[in-house]
N, C-alpha and C positions, 0 to 999 in steps of 0.2 A: 504494499500499500504506499502511496506517496502521501506524506503527512506534512502539512504546514504547521509550524510552531511559531506563534507570535511572542514577542518579548524575549526572543531566544538569545539576545546578546547581554541580557542583564543577569543579576545574581542568581535568580531562580532558574532562568533558561540554561545557564551554564551546567547545572546538575540535571535539570529535568530531561535534557535530550539524551543523556547517557543510556538509559534502558532502551531507547529506540534504535541506537546505533547497531547495524548489522541485522536488524529485524525488518526495518521499514526504510524507504527513501525519504530523505529529509529536505524540506525547503524551509529555511529559517528566515524569520523577518524581525527587523527592529528598526528603530528610528535612527540610531547612530551606528556607524560603521564598526566592525569588530572582526577579529581574525577568526576564521573557521574554515575546515576543509569542506564543508557542506555548501550546497547551493543556497544562496541567500538573496533576499529582497530588501532593499533599503527604502523606508518610506513610513509615512504617518497613517495609522489605522483609521484616523478620523477623515481620511480622504478616500472616498468610495472607489475612485478609479484606480488608486493604488491597491486597494483590497481586491478588486476584480482581477488585477494582474497577478496578485499573490496567489489567489486560490485556483487559478486556471490550471487544470491538469492534476489536481490533487483529489484524493478520495477521503481524506480526513483532515480535520483542523483541531489543534490544541490551542485554545485561546488562553494564553498565559501572560499577556502583557498587562501592565498597569502603569497608571501615572506615577511619576517620580514621587518617592516619599521624602525627598529633600526638604529642608526647612521652608515653609511657606507655600508648598505646593497644594496643600488641602485646606488652605485658609479661605479660599474662594472657589466657587463651583466650576469656573471655566475649564481649567486644564483637566481635572479628574473627570468631569463629565465628557469632555472631548475624547480622552483616551479610553476610559473605562466603559462608558455607556455608548456614546456614538460609535467608537471603534468596534464594539461588540455587535451592535446592530448592523453596521456595515458588513462585517464578516459573514454574519448569518444571511444577510440579503445577497451579497455577492456569491456565497456558497450555494444558495437556493437557486440562483439565476443559472448556475452552470451544473446543476443536478447533483451537487455534493450533499450527502445525507448524514455523514458521521461527524459529530462534534463532541469535544470535551472542553468544558469551561472550568478553569481554575478559579473557583469562587473562594469564599472565606467563612470561617465560623462567625465572623462579625455580623453576618446577616440575622443572627438570633441573639446576639449578646445583650440586646436591650431588655430581655426577659429577666425577672428575678431569677436567681440561680435556682433551677429545679434539681431534683435528684439526678436527672439525665436529660441532656438535649437531644431531641429526636429529629429525624429528617422531615417530619410533617408538622413541625411547629410553625405557627404564623410568623411571617417576617416581622422582625423588630431590631432593626440595626441601630447603631449609634455612630456619631460623627459623619462628616461628609464621605469618608472613605467607606464606612459601612453602608451609607445610602447608595453609593455607586455600585457596590456589590450586590445589594438587593436588586437594583435596577438590571444588573447583568442577568441574574437568575430569572427575573420576570421576562426579559427579552428572549432568553433561551427557551423557557417553558412555552411561551406563546408561539414561537416559530415551530417548535416540536408539535404542539397541539394542532396548529392550523395546517401544517404541511406534512405531518407524519414522519418527521426527521428522527434521527437516533442521537439522543443528547445525554451526556452524563455531566452533572455538576459536582465537582470535588470541593468540598468545604475544608480548606487546609487551615492549619494553625500558625504557629510561629516558625517561619521558614529559616532554617539554619543550615550551615555547612559543617559536617563532621569529617571532612576529608583528613584532618589531623585530630584524632580523638584527644590529644593533649591540649588542643586549642580550638574548642567549638565556637564559632562566630556567627553573628547575624549578618544581614546585608550591609550594615554599616561598619562591619569590622569589630563590633562590640563582643568581647569575650563572654561566654556564658559559663556561669559557675555552678548552677544547680539545675535540676530537672524539673520541668513542669508538664502537665498533660499535653499542652498544645505543641510541644517541641516536635519538630518534624524535619528530617534531612530532606534537602531539595531532590536528591536522587530517589528517595522513597515516594516523593510526590510524582516524580517522572515514571516510576514503575506503576503507580496507580493509574496514571494517564494512559500508559501503554495498555494495561489490562483493560481499561474501559473502552479504548478505541477499537480493541479486538473483541469485545464481548458480542456474542453472536445475536442475542435477542434483546438488544437494548431499545427501550422506549425513551421516556424521560425519567431519570433516576438520579437521586441525590446520595452522595457518599461522604461521610466524614473521613478525612485522611489526617490522622494525628499519631505521632510516633511513639510517645512514651507509654510504658505499660499501664499507667494509671488512667490513660485516656478513656478507656471503656467504662470506667466508673462514672464519668461525667458526660459522655457522648455516646449515642447509640452506634457502635462501630460494627454491629452484626452484619448489616448489609454489605459493608466493605469487605469483611472477612469471608462472608458466604458467597456473594455474587461475584466479586472481583477476585477472590482467592489471594487477597493482598495481606501480607504481614510485613511490618517494617524490618528492614535489615539493621537499621541504625536506631536503637531504642533508648539511647542515652543512659543506660543503667550504670555506665561507669561514672556518671556525675551523681553527687548526693541529691536526694529528693528535696524539693522545696518544703519549707515549714508547713504542716498541716496535711501533707500527703501520707 
């Protein structure tokens, strides 16, 4: 399968593509140029013509781009809505135009974080995001569900947690390079997110399904991980058990 991965030049994309290498042909997309041996498309997902060019000839899309989390990026709606919301709608629209049916959206647990803490967050909870970032992720899932429902597409929404790199177990870091000293339920290595995306894009009977993708062993106490384990057959390779648990776990 030829798979387009958006946001592929960023922190998440650098690890997310690893499980796809050798299994699928990759076309990688990002706004800023970067070094990769794979086919790439440079351009803005907020531009429909660029999205049309990017999806042409592909059989699957992993929507993994997000607006920059740099200081100030989420203080006003313009940039996050252009990238996260308009960009997602453009990709579904362009994919539908060329007959592409298989989509994986990298969403976020933030779409339900506005609820008072329940015993367990489930996949069918009503949306209740917090912050502009959470609002844009809610909008992404609404777009994905509507395109699936109206057009019979095959769509998986992966609700990921705190995206980390455990390339060096002695120095786990987030996208800003901040060292992580303890384990929390949302901790998830970017390669494990990529593995969940690969499994979802290969799932033979996919309709519209939501999966929590969280790497620490305590995640199942707070999130309904059963569909992820059962339907995707996913288990994290990097569970951060070498880090001490956070207080209260």
